[in-house]
N, C-alpha and C positions, 0 to 999 in steps of 0.2 A: 504493500499500499503506500502511493507515495505521501511524503508530509509536505502537509500546506504552510507556506510561508506567506504572512501577510505584514504590510509595513503600515496598517492604518491604527488608530488611535485604539479603538473598540479590540483590537485583537489582545492587548496587553491588560485588559480587564478581567479581574480575578473574581469580582463580588462588588455589590454594592450593598448601602444600607440607608434605610429612611428613616429621618428623624423629624420632630419640630419642636417648639418651644418647650423645654425643660430643665429640670436642672441638672442632668445627667449630658455628660460629654460624651460622643460617639468617638471609639478610636480603633483602627483599623486591626485585623489580627495580626499575630506576631510575623515578624519578614515582611511586612507589607507597609504602605503610604495610601493616602488618599491622594489620586492623582487629578482629581476635579470633582465639581460638584455642581449640579442644577437647582435653580430654587423654584419651587413648585408655586408658593405664593410670595410676596414681598417680604424680603428675609433681613434680619440684623442678625448680630453676634454679640455674644457677651464681651464685655471690654479687657476683662482677663482670661485667658485659656480659650477664647472665642473660636479663632482661627489661627492654630500653632502651625507654623510651617516647620520643616524638618532644617532647611536655613532660611532664619529669619529674615537675612539683608538681600535674599535671592528672591523672594515669594511674598506678595502681597500677604498682610497678616495683621493681627491685632496685638503683639507683643512687642514690634518694631517697624520701623518704615524700612522697607526693603528698598534698595537703590535709592539711599539717600545720600551718597558723597556729596561733596561741594562741588559745583560745576567746573570742571576742567581738571579733575581727579577721578575720572572714570577707569573703572579697571576691566578686564575681562570677564569678570565674574559680578560685576556691580556697577549700576549707573547712576546716575544722580537727579534730584528733584522728586523722588517719591515720599509718599506719606503713609503713615502708619492707619491701617482702617479703625475707626472709632465705632462706638456702640450706637452712636447717632445715625451711622452711616447705613442706608438702607439699599438693598439690591433689590430692582425689580424682579418680578414674576419671570421666569423663563431665560434668566441670566445664567449662564455658564463660565466657571472659574477654573482653570488648570493650575496644576503647582504640584507641591508634594508637601503633605499636611500629615502630622503626627495626633491630631486633635481638633475636634470640631465641637463646638457647644452653641446652639441656635437660641438667641434670646427671644425673636419673634420670627412667627413664620414656619415654612418647612421646606426642607431639601432632599434629595436624593446623593448620596455620596459615593464615587467609583474608587474602588482599591485595586492596586497592582502589588507586583512583588517588587522588593528593593533592588 
């Protein structure tokens, strides 16, 4: 039997998780990270621990301002001008965000998060 080789994003997805506003964060299985999520309703994230990136200076998150180096100081791994996601930032229904996240805690709204192997 021939091995199927795929180069599209969906081929790396190992599973998904649905969550909505609660006091419990979702965490991917051991050895995995969330690689994207889609908002099913207008969504906000907890100010702390709401959207935790594997590398906080590389992916938009609630813990640090990714890509926030001073103008002219950009590197191969980080740009400039980025902001930290605040608890007041609302993502409208149907928004999909890609990155590498180790924890997601929805303050209001609902999402489906997709995880893949590290």
